[in-house]
C-alpha positions in Angstrom: -0.9 -12.7 -10.5 2.7 -11.6 -11.1 4.8 -13.1 -13.8 7.8 -15.2 -12.7 11.1 -13.3 -13.0 12.8 -13.6 -16.4 16.2 -15.0 -17.1 18.0 -11.7 -16.6 16.4 -11.1 -13.2 17.2 -14.6 -12.1 20.9 -14.1 -13.2 21.1 -10.8 -11.3 19.6 -12.3 -8.2 22.0 -15.3 -8.4 25.0 -12.9 -8.8 23.8 -10.8 -5.9 23.5 -13.9 -3.7 26.9 -15.2 -4.8 28.5 -11.9 -3.9 26.7 -11.8 -0.5 27.6 -15.4 0.3 31.2 -14.9 -0.7 31.6 -11.7 1.4 30.1 -13.3 4.4 32.4 -16.3 4.1 35.4 -14.1 3.8 34.4 -11.8 6.7 33.9 -14.8 9.0 37.1 -16.5 7.9 39.4 -13.4 7.9 37.5 -10.8 9.9 35.4 -7.9 8.7 38.0 -5.1 8.7 40.8 -6.9 6.8 38.6 -7.9 3.9 38.1 -5.3 1.2 35.6 -5.0 -1.6 38.3 -6.0 -4.1 38.8 -9.2 -2.1 35.1 -10.0 -2.3 35.0 -9.2 -6.0 38.0 -11.3 -6.8 36.8 -14.3 -4.8 33.3 -14.0 -6.3 34.8 -13.7 -9.8 33.1 -10.4 -10.5 34.2 -6.8 -11.1 34.3 -4.3 -8.2 31.7 -2.3 -10.1 29.4 -5.4 -10.1 29.7 -5.6 -6.3 28.7 -1.9 -6.0 25.8 -2.4 -8.5 24.3 -4.8 -6.1 25.4 -3.4 -2.7 25.8 0.3 -1.7 28.6 -0.4 0.8 30.8 -3.0 2.4 28.4 -3.0 5.4 25.4 -3.8 3.2 27.1 -7.0 2.2 26.6 -8.3 5.8 23.0 -7.3 5.8 22.0 -8.8 2.4 18.6 -9.8 3.6 17.9 -6.2 4.8 15.3 -5.3 2.1 13.5 -8.6 2.6 13.1 -8.1 6.3 11.8 -4.5 5.7 9.3 -5.7 3.1 8.1 -8.6 5.4 7.5 -6.1 8.2 5.4 -3.8 6.1 3.5 -6.7 4.5 2.7 -8.0 8.0 0.7 -4.7 8.4 -0.7 -4.2 4.9 -1.5 -7.8 4.0 -3.2 -8.9 7.1 -6.9 -9.9 6.6 -8.9 -9.6 9.8 -5.9 -10.1 12.1 -5.2 -7.4 14.6 -2.1 -5.3 14.1 -0.1 -6.2 17.2 -0.5 -10.0 16.9 0.5 -9.8 13.2 3.6 -7.8 14.1 4.4 -10.1 17.0 4.3 -13.1 14.6 6.5 -11.5 12.0 9.0 -10.2 14.6 9.1 -13.7 16.1 10.1 -15.2 12.8 12.8 -12.5 12.3 14.2 -13.1 15.9 14.3 -16.8 15.4 16.2 -16.3 12.2 18.7 -13.9 13.7 19.1 -15.7 17.0 19.6 -19.1 15.5 22.8 -20.9 16.6 24.3 -20.8 13.1 23.9 -17.0 13.0 25.9 -16.5 16.3 29.3 -15.9 14.5 27.6 -13.2 12.3 26.0 -11.5 15.4 29.4 -11.6 17.1 31.0 -10.0 14.0 28.4 -7.3 13.9 28.8 -6.6 17.7 32.5 -6.3 17.4 32.5 -3.8 14.5 31.6 -0.2 15.1 30.9 0.3 11.4 28.5 -2.7 11.3 26.8 -1.6 14.5 26.3 1.9 13.1 25.0 0.5 9.8 22.6 -1.8 11.7 21.3 1.1 13.9 20.5 3.1 10.7 18.9 0.1 9.1 16.7 -0.4 12.2 15.6 3.2 12.1 14.7 2.8 8.4 12.6 -0.3 9.4 10.8 1.8 12.0 10.1 4.5 9.5 8.7 2.1 6.9 6.7 0.3 9.6 5.3 3.6 10.9 4.2 4.5 7.3 2.4 1.2 6.9 0.7 1.5 10.3 -0.3 5.1 9.5 -2.7 3.8 6.9 -5.1 3.4 9.8 -6.9 6.7 9.9 -7.7 6.4 13.6 -4.1 6.7 14.7 -1.9 9.8 14.9 1.4 9.9 13.1 3.1 10.1 16.6 1.3 7.0 17.8 2.3 5.1 14.6 6.0 6.2 14.9 6.1 5.3 18.6 4.6 1.8 18.1 6.9 1.2 15.2 9.9 2.1 17.2 8.7 -0.1 20.1 8.3 -3.0 17.7 11.8 -2.6 16.2 13.4 -2.2 19.6 11.6 -5.3 20.7 13.2 -7.1 17.8 16.7 -5.9 18.8 16.3 -6.6 22.5 14.8 -10.1 22.0 17.3 -11.1 19.4 20.1 -10.5 21.8 18.4 -11.9 24.9 19.4 -15.1 26.6 15.8 -16.4 26.0 14.6 -14.6 22.9 11.1 -16.1 22.8 10.3 -15.2 26.4 11.8 -11.7 26.0 9.7 -11.1 22.9 6.5 -12.3 24.5 7.1 -10.0 27.4 7.9 -7.0 25.2 4.9 -7.6 23.0 2.6 -7.7 26.1 3.8 -4.2 26.8 3.4 -3.1 23.2 -0.1 -4.6 23.1 -1.0 -2.8 26.3 0.2 0.5 25.0 -1.7 0.0 21.7 -4.9 -1.0 23.6 -4.6 2.1 25.9 -4.8 4.3 22.8 -8.3 3.0 21.9 
C-alpha cells in the first residue's frame, strides 16, 4: 500500500492544477495564440518559472491530463487480471473517448483543431502514447515487437478517429472489431 501524498506534494499538485485551469480559461476566453506564459503566470499568481517547473511548454498547458491518460493506458495492459488484452484496451479507450468527446470539451477540441502548434503537440503526444502502450504490450513474450507496435498504433488511432466521429461509441466499437480481428489473426 502506498502512503498518501504529503503536504508538499499536495501543494505542488494544487499549484499545477491551478495553473492548468487558469491557462485553459484564458485560452478559451482570449484564444490560444494571444495568451502568453506571462499572462498565465500573472493570472494564476505564480512566477513564470513556476509555470515552467510544472509544464514544459505552452502547449503542455492544454494537455494537462496527458500523463494521466498515458498511465491509464499502460495500466489497462499491465494491471488486467484474467481479462484479454483487446477488451481491456477497448474499455480504457472508451473512457478516454467519452471524456474527450463530452459536450463541455467541444470548445477545447475546437481550439486544438484550429491551432497548428496544438495539433503538432497532440500528434507527438499520441505517438508517445503508442510507444508506451507498445512497451506494455511487449511484456507478452508470444508477440513480436512489430506486432506490439502495430496494435498500439491501431489502438491510439482508434482513439483519435472515434473521438472526432459524429457517433464516437459506434465508431470505437467498429474500430475495435477490426483491432480484435487483427490481434486474433496473429494467434
